[in-house]
N, C-alpha and C positions, 0 to 999 in steps of 0.2 A: 576359177578354181574349182576343181573338180568335187563332186559330192561322195559322203560316205554312204553306204550302204547299209551299215549299221545304225545309222541315223535313220534312215528310213524304216528298217525293222522294227526298232525301239518304239520310234512313234506310231507305227501301225497296231504294234503290241499294246500300248498304252492308251491307243484310241479305241480298239477293240473293247478293253475293260472298262473305260470310262462310258461309252455307249452303250454298253450291256449292264452295267451297275446304274446308270442313270433311268434306262427303261425300267428297268426292276423298281427302282425307288419311286418312278412316277405312278407305275400302274399296279405294282404287288407291294408297297411298302408294309404292310400288316405281316404278310406273309415271310417278307425277307427278315423282319425283326424277329419273328419267331426263329426262323433257320439261324440268324446271328446270334441272337442273346437268349433264346429258350423262351417257352410259353409263358412263363411266369413274369419275366422282366418285360417280354414286349407288350403283356396287358398293362404293367404300369407305366410303360413310355406311351401308350396309347391315350392317356388322361382321364379323368376322371367324370367330367360334365362334357355335356354335347358340346358345349363351345369350346373347351378345351381340346376336344378330340378333333374339332372340325380345324382349328387353327394348326395343331399339330399335323394333321393332313394336308393342310395346305402348305405348311412348312415343307414336308418330306416331298411334295410335289415340284415345287419351285426348286429346292435341292437337287433333285433329280434331273429337272430340265436343265439347272446350272452343269451339271456333271454331263450330260448328254451334249450341251454346247462345247462344253471342254472337250470332249471326245471328238466332235466335229471339227473344232479347230486344230487339233492333234493330227486330224486326219489329213487336213489341207497343208498343215506345216510338214509334213513327211515328204512331200514332194518339192520344198527347196533346194535347191542346188546349192547354195552359198555357203562354204566351210566355215567362214566366219562366223556367220547367223547361227549355223548350226552350234558352233561352240557356245555362243552366247545364250542361245535358247537350252541349252543342255545344263549350263551352270545355273540359270534361271529356274530350272526344273529341279536340281540339286536343291537350291535354296527353299524352293516352296514345299517339297517332301519333308525336308528336315525341319522346316517350320511349323509344318502340321504336328509332327512326331512331337516337338517341343509343346506346343499347346495340348497335345492331348496329355502329357506328363504333368503339366503344370495346372491344367485346367480341367479335364475330363476325369481325372482320377479322382476329383473331389466329389463326384456325383456317383453315389453309392452303387447303383443298380448298372452302371456301366464300368466301375472299376475292374472286375472281374475280365472283361474284354481285351482290357487295356495293354498287355504285355503283346498280345496277337496283332492288334492294331497299328502299334508303334514298330514291332518287327515288320510287317507288311510296308509301313511307311520309308522305313529304311532301306527295305528291298528294293522299293522303286526307286529312292535316291539313288543306291548302289549301282541299277541299271546304267543310268546317265552318267554316273563316275567312270565306269568300264568304259563307256561310249568315249569319255574327255581322255582317259587314259590311252587307249588305242589310237585315237586320232593324234595325241601328243607323240606317241611313239612314231605312227607313220610320218609325222612332221619333221623329227629329228632323227630319223634313221637314214 
């Protein structure tokens, strides 16, 4: 079976986003928090004691490392040529992005300092899921035309 150039393109775009965001989270977590949440909220999110600050910084670094690894995985998957795998992978990505959006709506909104950014982040999660849905619709159209 032949592959789709749309899959390669979407994987590469998502990979670049994940690699960039992961690197920023690992090395510039405080600056990213200030840009994303504002200076006042970023100060609150850093923690109040040195122990809390170290735990939060370690958590941010590992989260960034995980995101970087996901970006690298997306880069590798972009070169897979099997259409059945591409469709399976795209459905899994849709499920993952929708799950993250639901998690944000149900749990993250309870954190008062993060609730302000919730709509923007949920729209971002849905937009990432929509890119995979568009790929699935495109391949479905190609398959049945």
